[in-house]
C-alpha positions as CSV (number, residue, x, y, z in Angstrom):
1,X,-10.4,10.6,17.9
2,X,-12.1,7.4,16.9
3,X,-13.4,8.9,13.7
4,X,-9.8,10.0,12.7
5,X,-8.4,6.6,13.4
6,X,-11.2,4.9,11.4
7,X,-10.7,7.3,8.4
8,X,-6.9,6.8,8.5
9,X,-7.3,3.0,8.5
10,X,-9.8,3.3,5.6
11,X,-7.3,5.4,3.6
12,X,-4.6,2.9,4.3
13,X,-6.7,0.0,3.0
14,X,-7.8,2.1,0.1
15,X,-4.2,2.7,-0.9
16,X,-3.5,-1.1,-1.0
17,X,-6.8,-1.8,-2.9
18,X,-6.0,0.9,-5.5
19,X,-2.4,-0.3,-5.8
20,X,-3.6,-3.9,-6.4
21,X,-6.0,-2.7,-9.1
22,X,-3.4,-0.6,-10.9
23,X,-0.8,-3.4,-10.5
24,X,-2.8,-5.7,-12.8
25,X,-1.5,-3.6,-15.7
26,X,1.4,-1.9,-13.9
27,X,-0.4,1.5,-14.6
28,X,2.0,3.9,-12.8
29,X,-0.1,6.8,-14.1
30,X,-3.5,5.6,-12.6
31,X,-5.3,8.6,-11.1
32,X,-6.6,6.2,-8.4
33,X,-3.1,5.9,-6.9
34,X,-3.3,9.5,-5.6
35,X,-6.7,9.0,-4.0
36,X,-5.3,7.6,-0.8
37,X,-1.5,8.2,-1.2
38,X,0.6,11.3,-1.5
39,X,4.2,12.5,-1.1
40,X,6.8,9.7,-0.5
41,X,4.2,7.0,-0.5
42,X,2.7,8.0,-3.9
43,X,6.2,8.4,-5.3
44,X,7.3,4.9,-4.1
45,X,4.1,3.3,-5.6
46,X,4.5,5.1,-8.9
47,X,8.2,4.3,-9.2
48,X,7.6,0.6,-8.4
49,X,4.8,0.3,-11.0
50,X,6.9,2.0,-13.6
51,X,9.8,-0.4,-12.9
52,X,7.4,-3.3,-13.2
53,X,6.1,-1.9,-16.5
54,X,9.6,-1.5,-17.9
55,X,10.4,-5.1,-16.8
56,X,7.3,-6.6,-18.3
57,X,5.7,-7.5,-14.9
58,X,2.2,-7.3,-13.6
59,X,0.8,-8.1,-10.2
60,X,-2.1,-10.5,-9.8
61,X,-4.4,-11.0,-6.8
62,X,-4.9,-8.8,-3.7
63,X,-2.9,-8.3,-0.5
64,X,-4.4,-9.1,2.8
65,X,-4.1,-6.4,5.4
66,X,-5.2,-6.0,9.0
67,X,-4.1,-2.5,10.1
68,X,-3.9,-1.4,13.7
69,X,-3.5,2.2,14.8
70,X,-0.3,2.4,16.8
71,X,-0.5,6.1,17.6
72,X,-2.3,9.3,16.7
73,X,-1.5,13.0,17.3
74,X,-2.4,15.5,18.5
75,X,-4.5,13.6,21.1
76,X,-7.6,15.8,21.0
77,X,-8.1,16.0,17.2
78,X,-5.6,13.8,15.4
79,X,-4.2,14.9,12.0
80,X,-1.5,12.2,11.9
81,X,-2.1,8.5,12.5
82,X,0.5,5.7,12.6
83,X,-0.5,2.3,11.3
84,X,1.1,-1.1,12.1
85,X,0.1,-4.0,9.9
86,X,1.2,-7.6,9.2
87,X,0.3,-7.7,5.5
88,X,0.1,-11.0,3.7
89,X,1.2,-11.1,0.0
90,X,0.7,-14.8,-0.4
91,X,-2.1,-14.2,-2.9
92,X,-0.6,-11.0,-4.4
93,X,2.4,-11.8,-6.6
94,X,4.3,-10.5,-9.6
95,X,4.0,-12.3,-13.0
96,X,5.6,-12.0,-16.4
97,X,3.3,-10.1,-18.7
98,X,4.5,-12.1,-21.8
99,X,4.0,-15.6,-20.5
100,X,2.0,-15.4,-17.3
101,X,4.6,-17.2,-15.2
102,X,5.5,-16.2,-11.7
103,X,8.2,-13.6,-12.0
104,X,10.7,-14.8,-9.4
105,X,9.4,-18.2,-8.2
106,X,9.2,-16.8,-4.6
107,X,6.0,-17.2,-2.7
108,X,4.7,-14.1,-0.9
109,X,4.1,-14.2,2.9
110,X,3.5,-12.1,6.0
111,X,5.4,-8.8,6.1
112,X,5.5,-6.1,8.8
113,X,4.3,-2.8,7.4
114,X,4.3,0.6,9.1
115,X,2.6,3.6,7.6
116,X,2.0,7.3,8.4
117,X,-1.4,8.6,7.4
118,X,-2.2,12.3,7.5
119,X,-5.2,14.5,7.1
120,X,-4.2,16.5,4.0
121,X,-6.6,19.3,3.2
122,X,-9.5,17.4,4.7
123,X,-8.7,14.0,3.1
124,X,-6.8,11.2,4.8
125,X,-3.8,10.0,2.8
126,X,-0.8,7.7,3.4
127,X,2.3,9.9,3.2
128,X,4.9,7.2,3.7
129,X,5.1,3.5,4.4
130,X,7.7,0.8,4.8
131,X,7.3,-2.9,4.0
132,X,9.7,-5.3,5.7
133,X,10.9,-8.7,4.4
134,X,8.6,-11.8,4.1
135,X,8.6,-13.5,7.4
136,X,9.0,-10.3,9.4
137,X,5.7,-10.8,11.3
């Protein structure tokens, strides 16, 4: 059970790391995005990056995450792990690609995040996640 939880947390952190890297150019087609995300999670990431690309936005910096396992199932040999996080986007913001200025003038902050991570054909991947508003944790 400890190994599954550890691998699920590593996949969750990998998703954010790869998202931050792809966000520097708003590369919605980056093959790295599918390394730790699939299904609804991958779709949301790709759609968001595509929208940023169309709007001339890039993301600079990296998010800060501190994931905690909130549950795992089945108990004996987990294949699904739920993650709770209070992510910090203070140093991970959107900028205009054309002039380098902050896109919306809003600072980032601490945001509650929940994620479902599943063992998909032997690889742990985030299947869905939700990010709440700044100040939610």
